[in-house]
C-alpha positions in Angstrom: -17.4 5.1 1.2 -20.0 2.7 2.3 -18.7 -0.5 3.7 -21.5 -2.4 2.0 -20.5 -1.1 -1.4 -16.9 -2.2 -0.9 -18.0 -5.7 0.1 -20.6 -6.0 -2.6 -18.0 -5.3 -5.3 -15.3 -7.4 -3.7 -16.7 -10.7 -5.1 -17.0 -9.3 -8.6 -13.6 -7.6 -8.3 -12.0 -10.9 -7.2 -13.4 -12.7 -10.1 -12.3 -10.1 -12.6 -8.8 -10.0 -11.2 -8.6 -13.8 -11.5 -9.7 -13.6 -15.1 -7.1 -10.9 -15.8 -4.5 -13.1 -14.2 -5.4 -15.9 -16.5 -5.8 -14.0 -19.7 -3.1 -11.2 -19.5 -0.4 -12.2 -17.1 2.8 -13.2 -18.7 4.2 -16.6 -17.6 7.3 -16.5 -15.6 9.3 -18.3 -12.9 7.5 -18.5 -9.6 9.3 -16.9 -6.6 10.2 -18.9 -3.5 7.8 -17.8 -0.9 7.7 -19.0 2.7 4.6 -18.9 5.0 4.8 -17.8 8.6 2.4 -16.7 11.2 2.3 -14.0 13.9 0.2 -13.9 17.1 -0.5 -11.3 19.7 -3.5 -10.4 21.9 -5.5 -9.4 18.9 -5.2 -12.8 17.3 -3.2 -14.5 14.6 -2.4 -13.6 11.0 -0.3 -15.5 8.7 1.9 -14.0 6.0 4.0 -15.0 3.0 7.6 -13.9 2.9 9.9 -13.5 -0.1 13.6 -12.7 0.5 15.7 -11.7 -2.5 19.0 -13.5 -3.2 21.8 -12.8 -0.8 22.0 -11.9 2.9 18.9 -10.2 4.2 20.8 -8.0 6.7 20.4 -4.3 5.9 17.7 -4.8 3.2 14.5 -2.7 3.1 11.1 -4.2 3.9 7.9 -3.8 1.9 4.6 -5.0 3.5 1.8 -5.4 1.0 -1.9 -5.8 2.0 -4.3 -7.5 -0.5 -7.8 -6.4 -1.2 -11.0 -8.3 -0.6 -11.4 -11.9 -1.9 -8.1 -11.6 -3.7 -7.4 -14.8 -5.6 -3.6 -14.1 -5.7 -3.5 -14.5 -1.9 -5.1 -17.9 -1.8 -3.6 -20.4 -1.5 -0.4 -18.4 -1.9 0.8 -15.4 -4.0 3.4 -17.4 -6.1 2.3 -15.4 -9.2 2.6 -12.0 -7.5 5.0 -10.1 -9.7 6.1 -7.7 -7.0 8.4 -10.6 -6.0 10.3 -9.9 -9.3 10.6 -6.3 -8.4 11.9 -7.3 -4.9 14.6 -9.3 -6.6 15.5 -6.5 -8.9 15.6 -3.8 -6.3 16.8 -5.9 -3.3 14.0 -5.5 -0.8 12.2 -8.1 1.4 8.5 -8.6 0.7 5.9 -9.6 3.2 2.3 -10.4 2.2 -0.1 -10.7 5.3 -3.3 -12.7 4.7 -6.6 -11.8 6.3 -8.2 -14.7 8.2 -11.6 -15.7 6.9 -12.8 -16.1 10.4 -12.3 -12.3 10.8 -14.0 -11.5 7.4 -15.8 -13.9 5.2 -14.6 -12.1 2.0 -11.0 -11.9 3.4 -11.4 -8.1 3.6 -9.2 -6.2 6.1 -11.7 -4.6 8.5 -10.3 -1.1 8.0 -13.7 0.6 8.8 -14.1 -0.8 12.4 -13.0 1.7 15.1 -11.0 -1.0 16.8 -8.8 -1.3 13.7 -8.1 2.4 13.5 -5.9 2.8 16.5 -2.3 2.1 17.5 -1.6 -1.2 19.4 -5.1 -2.5 18.8 -6.7 -5.0 16.4 -5.4 -5.5 12.9 -3.0 -2.6 12.9 -1.2 -4.2 15.9 -1.0 -7.5 14.0 0.4 -5.9 10.8 2.9 -3.8 12.8 3.8 -6.9 14.8 4.6 -8.8 11.6 6.7 -5.8 10.5 8.7 -5.5 13.7 9.2 -9.3 14.0 10.8 -9.3 10.5 13.0 -6.3 11.3 14.4 -8.2 14.3 14.5 -11.7 12.8 16.1 -10.7 9.5 18.2 -7.7 10.7 16.5 -5.4 8.1 17.1 -1.7 7.6 14.8 0.0 10.1 15.0 3.3 8.2 13.6 1.8 5.1 10.3 0.1 6.0 7.3 0.6 3.8 3.6 -0.4 3.7 1.2 -0.5 0.8 -2.1 -2.1 -0.2 -5.1 -2.0 -2.5 -8.8 -1.5 -1.8 -9.4 -2.7 1.7 -5.7 -3.2 2.0 -5.2 0.4 0.9 -7.7 1.7 3.5 -5.8 -0.4 6.1 -2.6 1.2 4.9 -4.1 4.6 5.7 -4.9 3.4 9.2 -1.3 2.3 9.9 0.2 5.4 8.3 -1.7 7.5 10.8 -1.1 5.2 13.8 2.5 4.0 13.1 4.3 7.0 11.5 7.4 6.1 13.4 7.6 2.6 11.8 6.8 3.2 8.1 9.0 5.6 6.2 6.5 5.9 3.4 3.1 4.4 2.5 1.0 3.5 -0.5 -2.7 3.5 0.3 -4.1 2.6 -3.2 -7.8 2.6 -4.1 -8.5 2.9 -0.3 -10.2 5.6 1.8 -9.3 8.6 4.0 -8.4 7.9 7.6 -11.7 7.4 9.6 -13.4 8.5 6.3 -13.1 12.1 7.4 -12.1 15.2 5.6 -8.9 17.1 6.3 -5.6 16.2 7.9 -6.2 17.0 11.5 -7.6 13.6 12.2 -4.4 12.1 11.0 -2.3 14.4 13.1 -4.4 13.6 16.1 -3.7 9.9 15.6 0.0 10.4 15.1 0.2 12.4 18.3 3.8 13.2 19.4 5.0 11.2 16.4 3.5 13.5 13.9 5.5 14.1 10.7 5.0 14.5 7.0 4.3 11.1 5.5 5.4 10.4 1.9 2.5 8.7 0.2 1.9 7.0 -3.2 -1.6 6.7 -4.6 -3.0 4.7 -7.4 -6.7 5.3 -8.4 -8.2 4.0 -11.6 -10.3 6.6 -13.4 -13.5 4.5 -13.5 -13.2 2.7 -10.1 -16.7 1.7 -9.0 -15.7 0.8 -5.4 -13.3 3.5 -4.3 -14.0 6.1 -6.9 -11.7 8.9 -8.1 -13.3 11.4 -5.8 -12.5 9.3 -2.8 -8.9 9.0 -4.1 -8.6 12.7 -4.4 -10.0 13.2 -0.9 -7.4 10.8 0.4 -4.6 12.7 -1.4 -5.9 16.0 0.0 -6.1 14.6 3.5 -2.5 13.5 3.5 -1.2 16.7 2.0 -3.1 18.7 4.6 -1.7 16.5 7.3 1.8 17.0 5.9 1.4 20.8 6.1 0.0 20.6 9.6 3.0 18.5 10.7 5.5 20.8 8.8 3.9 24.0 7.6 4.6 24.7 3.9 6.1 21.3 3.2 3.4 20.0 0.8 2.1 21.7 -2.3 -1.7 21.6 -2.8 -1.3 21.3 -6.6 1.0 19.0 -8.7 4.5 20.3 -9.2 4.7 18.1 -12.3 2.5 15.9 -14.4 3.4 13.1 -16.8 1.4 11.1 -19.3 2.7 7.5 -19.8 1.6 5.6 -22.8 1.2 1.9 -23.0 4.2 -0.3 -23.4 5.9 -3.3 -21.9 4.9 -3.2 -18.2 2.3 -0.4 -18.6 -0.9 -1.9 -20.1 -2.9 1.3 -20.5 -2.3 5.0 -20.6 -1.8 6.6 -17.2 -1.1 10.0 -15.7 1.4 10.5 -13.0 1.2 13.6 -10.7 4.2 14.6 -8.6 3.9 16.7 -5.4 7.4 17.9 -4.3 8.1 20.0 -1.3 10.1 23.3 -1.7 13.1 21.3 -0.3 12.9 18.9 -3.2 11.4 15.9 -1.4 8.6 14.3 -3.3 5.8 13.9 -0.7 3.2 12.4 -2.9 2.6 10.7 -6.3 -0.9 10.2 -7.7 -1.1 7.7 -10.5 -4.3 7.4 -12.5 -4.6 4.4 -14.9 -7.1 5.7 -17.6 -10.1 3.7 -18.9 -9.8 1.2 -16.0 -11.9 0.1 -13.1 -11.3 -1.3 -9.6 -10.4 -5.0 -10.4 -8.1 -4.0 -13.2 -6.2 -1.6 -10.9 -5.6 -4.5 -8.6 -4.3 -6.6 -11.4 -1.9 -3.8 -12.5 -0.3 -4.0 -9.1 0.0 -7.8 -9.0 0.6 -9.1 -12.5 3.5 -9.0 -14.9 1.7 -6.8 -17.4 1.8 -4.0 -14.8 5.3 -4.5 -13.6 6.5 -1.1 -14.6 3.8 0.5 -12.5 5.0 -1.7 -9.6 8.6 -0.6 -10.2 7.5 3.0 -10.1 5.7 2.4 -6.8 8.8 0.9 -5.3 11.1 3.6 -6.7 8.9 6.2 -4.9 8.9 4.3 -1.6 12.6 3.4 -1.6 13.6 7.0 -2.2 12.4 7.8 1.4 14.3 6.9 4.5 13.4 7.4 8.2 15.8 9.5 10.2 16.5 9.6 13.9 14.0 12.5 14.0 11.3 10.3 12.4 11.5 12.3 9.2 11.3 10.7 5.8 12.0 13.8 3.8 
């Protein structure tokens, strides 16, 4: 995927998501969200934090990375409906924000080599936010998850490859394969001695003009191949089940849901395809009330996986 294409459509995508938010999103109570910042040698990134009611101790953590020029992120994501899901399912939600000084369109710089390695650049900042919250809020270290859309999805891929010992499962949605390469060996090389199968949730709209469906399928194939390299025979190459979900409350358009379960019964991947939809609409599905059942399904998949002492999530 060419970086210029991603950034060209980012502005248009941001406008369309904003329009979708105004026209389609159901009104609802705004969640209480606090703003914090994290600094290390790579710089400073601020993030919004939503803690569901009750004691935070022992709760799971979900870190969500926005796409380019995302209007939900600025000035703050008070309308972000995943906060409702966090209250329903009892997980803490962190929402890091890209610094405009690092990217004029607020894109995560997933395609730069310095942001594709452990303990460097933006991955170190996102991992640092994650570990800080684990310590400060006494969260469950076995249930830590990372997901994102578009540039946030591609950055999720980078961290899934470089921090497999931190995130039990990931959701790189409408993103790109790690280092934009084919096959899973590049992922295994990045994981190094921490290599393991990584449960992964994908969402790719059928008519995505930025990260198209072929890129999404390539990303899926890369992670399934990496799973099999880490644990031979663990990941099926074809779906073990397929569902067609019709529109209803919380699902705005028809979508297909593919399941990829291991012989041991662990679901290593889900691939969701909203039909007759493009890139910006996919972002809105993941952030607005009208797509809340898709968000619930995303979190059901992630929360079903837990890291063990052997760094296995299946």
